[in-house]
C-alpha positions as CSV (number, residue, x, y, z in Angstrom):
1,M,128.0,124.5,118.8
2,T,128.7,122.3,115.8
3,E,131.4,123.3,113.4
4,I,130.3,122.3,109.9
5,W,132.9,120.4,107.9
6,L,130.9,119.2,105.0
7,R,127.5,120.6,104.0
8,S,124.5,118.8,102.5
9,N,123.6,119.1,98.8
10,R,121.3,122.1,99.3
11,R,120.1,122.2,95.7
12,I,118.6,118.7,95.8
13,I,117.2,119.2,99.3
14,A,115.7,122.6,98.3
15,M,113.8,120.9,95.5
16,A,112.0,118.9,98.2
17,L,110.5,122.2,99.4
18,L,108.2,122.3,96.3
19,P,105.6,119.8,97.5
20,G,105.2,121.6,100.8
21,V,104.9,125.0,99.1
22,L,102.3,123.7,96.7
23,I,100.3,122.1,99.4
24,C,100.3,125.3,101.4
25,G,99.5,127.4,98.4
26,A,96.5,125.2,97.5
27,A,95.3,125.2,101.1
28,L,95.5,129.0,101.3
29,A,93.6,129.3,98.0
30,L,90.9,126.9,99.2
31,L,90.6,128.9,102.5
32,N,90.1,132.1,100.5
33,I,87.5,130.8,98.1
34,T,85.3,128.6,100.3
35,A,83.0,129.2,103.3
36,V,82.0,125.5,103.6
37,P,83.1,124.4,107.1
38,G,84.2,120.9,106.0
39,L,86.4,122.2,103.2
40,R,87.8,124.9,105.4
41,F,88.7,122.2,108.0
42,F,90.4,120.2,105.3
43,A,92.3,123.3,104.1
44,V,93.6,124.0,107.6
45,G,94.7,120.4,107.9
46,A,96.5,120.6,104.6
47,L,98.1,123.9,105.5
48,I,99.4,122.4,108.7
49,A,100.7,119.3,106.9
50,G,102.4,121.5,104.2
51,M,104.0,123.6,106.9
52,F,105.2,120.5,108.7
53,L,106.7,119.2,105.5
54,I,108.5,122.5,104.8
55,G,109.9,122.5,108.4
56,V,111.3,119.0,107.9
57,V,113.0,120.0,104.7
58,I,114.4,123.2,106.2
59,R,115.8,121.1,109.1
60,Q,117.5,118.9,106.5
61,L,118.9,122.0,104.7
62,L,120.5,123.1,107.9
63,R,122.1,119.8,108.8
64,P,125.6,119.1,107.6
65,R,126.8,115.7,106.4
66,V,130.0,116.0,108.6
67,G,130.5,118.2,111.6
68,F,132.6,118.5,114.7
69,A,131.8,119.3,118.3
70,D,133.3,118.5,121.7
71,G,136.1,116.3,120.4
72,K,133.8,114.2,118.2
73,V,133.4,114.0,114.5
74,L,129.7,114.0,113.7
75,F,128.4,112.0,110.8
76,Y,124.8,112.8,109.8
77,L,123.9,109.6,107.9
78,R,120.6,108.6,109.5
79,A,117.5,110.2,111.0
80,G,117.7,111.7,114.4
81,E,121.0,112.4,116.2
82,P,124.3,112.3,114.3
83,I,126.8,109.4,114.9
84,D,129.5,111.0,117.1
85,V,132.9,109.4,116.7
86,P,135.8,110.4,118.9
87,V,138.2,112.5,116.8
88,Q,141.1,110.2,117.8
89,V,139.7,107.2,115.8
90,V,139.1,109.1,112.6
91,E,142.3,108.7,110.6
92,A,141.7,110.5,107.2
93,F,139.3,111.5,104.5
94,F,139.7,110.7,100.8
95,L,137.7,110.5,97.6
96,G,136.0,107.4,96.4
97,Q,133.5,106.4,93.8
98,G,130.3,104.4,94.0
99,P,126.6,104.2,93.2
100,A,124.7,107.5,93.3
101,Y,121.4,106.0,94.7
102,L,119.3,108.5,92.9
103,P,115.6,108.2,93.4
104,G,113.9,106.5,90.5
105,A,117.1,105.2,88.9
106,S,118.2,101.6,88.9
107,E,120.8,100.9,91.7
108,D,123.9,100.6,89.5
109,S,123.0,102.9,86.7
110,E,124.7,106.1,87.9
111,E,127.9,106.6,89.8
112,T,129.1,109.6,91.9
113,V,132.2,110.8,93.7
114,N,132.0,109.8,97.4
115,L,133.7,111.0,100.5
116,V,135.3,108.2,102.5
117,A,136.5,108.5,106.1
118,R,138.8,105.9,107.4
119,I,138.3,104.8,111.0
120,S,141.1,103.3,113.1
121,Q,141.1,99.4,113.1
122,K,141.8,99.6,116.8
123,A,138.4,101.1,117.4
124,E,136.3,97.9,117.0
125,E,133.0,99.5,118.1
126,W,133.2,101.9,115.1
127,Q,133.9,99.3,112.4
128,R,130.3,98.8,111.3
129,L,127.2,100.8,111.9
130,E,123.7,101.0,110.4
131,V,123.2,104.2,108.3
132,K,120.6,105.2,105.7
133,P,121.7,103.5,102.5
134,A,120.9,106.5,100.3
135,L,123.2,108.7,102.3
136,G,126.1,106.3,102.7
137,R,127.6,103.1,104.1
138,W,129.6,102.3,107.2
139,C,131.5,99.0,106.9
140,E,134.8,97.6,107.9
141,G,136.1,100.9,109.3
142,Y,135.2,102.9,106.2
143,V,132.5,105.5,106.3
144,T,131.3,106.3,102.7
145,I,129.2,109.4,102.2
146,R,127.5,109.5,98.9
147,G,128.4,112.6,96.9
148,T,124.9,113.0,95.6
149,W,123.8,114.1,99.1
150,C,126.6,116.5,100.0
151,E,128.3,119.6,98.7
152,P,130.4,119.0,95.5
153,L,133.5,117.0,96.4
154,T,136.8,118.2,95.1
155,N,140.5,117.7,96.1
156,D,140.3,121.1,97.8
157,V,137.4,119.9,100.0
158,I,139.4,116.8,100.9
159,R,142.5,118.8,101.8
160,R,140.4,121.2,103.9
161,L,138.8,118.2,105.8
162,N,142.1,116.5,106.4
163,R,143.7,119.8,107.5
164,R,140.9,120.5,110.0
165,L,141.0,116.8,111.2
166,S,144.7,117.1,111.8
167,E,144.3,120.4,113.7
168,V,141.6,119.1,116.0
169,S,143.4,115.8,116.5
170,R,146.6,117.5,117.7
171,E,144.5,119.8,119.9
172,Y,142.7,116.9,121.6
173,A,145.8,114.8,121.8
174,G,147.5,117.7,123.7
175,E,144.5,117.8,126.1
176,Q,144.8,114.1,126.7
177,S,148.5,114.3,127.8
C-alpha cells in the first residue's frame, strides 16, 4: 500500500469534473425527452464518454504527487505508473520557485512555490528523466514538482517530508546492514 507524502491539488483537479458532469447531465436529459433511436444512441454514447471522463478525473484526485512504498519514493509526474526511486538516493526536499504553467497563461507570466527533491549525484540513472512539463521537471539530479498541481507547500510540509524521508531512510539502511 502506498503511503501518501504529498497530495495533489484537489481543488484544481475537482474543477475538471465539471465537463464530465455536464456531459452526463445533458445525456440523461436527452434520454428522458426523446424516443428517437438515433438520438438515444447518441445520448448513451455521450453518457458513457462523460462517465469515462469523470472516472479519469477521480483517478487523478486519488493520486498523490509523492508517495512511498516498498523502499521507494514514488513521484507521480507523468501518466501511467509513478517513477519509483530507491529511498537511499533521495537526499532531501526543499522549497523552490518557478513558473506555474497555468493553462491559458503565457509561460513566464505566473510563478509558484515548488517542491524540489534532491537526488544523490552518485545515482547517475536518476539524474534526468522525462516527466510531464506541467507537473514538474527532472534535471541534473533535482526533481521539481510544480506547486500549482500539489497541496499548498509550506515550511511545515517540507519538515514533514524530510522527517519521514529520514525515518524511512534509517529504516531501510538498517535492513541493508
